[in-house]
N, C-alpha and C positions, 0 to 999 in steps of 0.2 A: 504494500500500500504506500509506503514511504517513497519507493522508487517511482510509483505512478504519479505522486504529487510533484516530485522533482521534474519528471518529464513534462507534466502539464504546465508548470511554471516556466520551464525552458522554452516550450513551444509558444506560450503566451508572450514572453519577452521577445522572442525572435520575430513574431508576427507584428508586434508593435514597432519594432525598430525599422521595419521595412516601409513604414508609412512616410510619405514625403512631408517635410515641414511646410506648413501653410502660414502665410502672413509673417514671414521672417523679416525683422527689422535689422538693418545694418547701418553703419556709419559710412557715408559716402567718402571715398578717399580724397577727392578734390575739394569738397566744401566742408566736410565734417558734419553735415546735416544727416539726420536720420531719413532713410528711404526704405520702402518695402522692396524685398528682393526675392525673386523666385515665384513659386506658385502662390497665388493670392486669391481671395474671394471678396465679396461685398463687405463682409465683416471687417476685414483688414482695412479697406478703403474708407470705412465709416467710423473708425475709432481713432482716438488720439489726435495728433496734429493733422492727420490726413482728412479727418471728418470736416474740418473747417472749410476747405476748398471743395470737397466732394459734395457735401450737403448744400452748400451755397449754390453751386452750379446746377446741381440736380433740381433744386427747388425753383430756380429762376428760369430754367429752360421750358419753353412751350412748343412742343412739336406740332407740325402742321396736321390738323385733324383730318383733312381730306386724304392725305397719304396714309395716315395711320389706319383709316377705315379700309383702305385697299390692301393692307398687309394682313390678310386672313390667315388663320392658323394652319390651313393646309399648305400655304406657301413655305412655312418653315418646318414641315415634316422632313425628317432625315437631315436637318441642318445642324451643324456644329460650328461654333465660333471660337477662335483663339484671338485674344487681345494681348498685344505686346505694348507695354507702356512704361513710362518712367515717372515715378511720383515726384521727381525733381523737375519735370518738364512742363512748361506752361501749356503747351498744346494738349498733353495728356490730362492735365488738371481740368481743362475746359471740356474736352471731347468725351472722355470716358464717363463722367457722370451723366452727360447728355445722352450717350448711347444707352446707358442703363435705363434712363427714363423712357426712351423709345422702346426698349425691350419690355419694360414693365407695362407700358401702355398697350402693347400688342399681345401680351400674355406669353412671351417666350419663356420656355422652360430653362431656368438657370443651370440645370444639371448638364445642359449641352453647351455651356459657356466655360471656357478655360481662360484665366487671367494670369499672365506672366509679367512680373515686374522686373525691369532690367536696371542695371547700374548705368552710370554715365558713359561707359564704353559700349553700351547696348548688348550686354552679355548677362546671362543668368546660368548658374550652375545647373547642369542637367538638361539644358535646352540648347539646341543647335540653331542659333539665330542666323548664322551665316547660311546654313542650308535652307532656312526659311526665307532668306533674303530680306532680313529686317534691317533697313538702313535708317529709317526715321520712326519716331514714336509720336503718338500712338499709331499702331498698325492693327486694323481689324481684319482678320482673315476669315472668310466665310467658306465653309465646306458643305457639300451635299454628299452624303454617303462616303465621307472621308476623301473626297476629291475637291480641290480648291475650285470655287466658282467665281471668286472675286475678292477684292480688298478695298478698304478705305485707308488711305495712307495720310497721316498727319492731320489733314483737314478735309472735310467732304467737298466734293465738286459743287454740289448744290446745298442740300441739308443731309444730316445723317439719315433721317427717315427716308428721304427720296433716294439717296444712294443705296441704302439697304434694300429698298423695294426694287430698284433697278437690278441689283445683283441677284435677288431672289427670282426675278422675272427673266433673267438672262439678257437684259437690255444693255 
């Protein structure tokens, strides 16, 4: 029985250690300021110092209702989104909260959303940003059935909701 307990706890410890760290905060090498690094979620963006800019931009943004009405749930069936951002970047601080608002308004399932926070060299441990061709942040990469169908890089061409709709429609 004692051996069974030891094996159980060893298995439990090894399964926990394999989980990725989410919402890791590091000190930026160039500025010394705290930034989010690696895998992140809404909770990380809405707590601490990050909440100030996230909540402000989220609350102020008013997406175009006409376009939102066109983004029906069937359009984002089989859609996955990866967002590469820098919490140190002004464009990320503006566009990412706005994108969250668009996703909330259309009822997008957040489990299909992956947020990757990069350092100022646009890197994050465990993510190949060169292979993903991430040169500017934020970059919103939209996939259908794991195949990239479009991206919004840095700032939208029109609005986030219009660009998102065009990508979903293949325009």
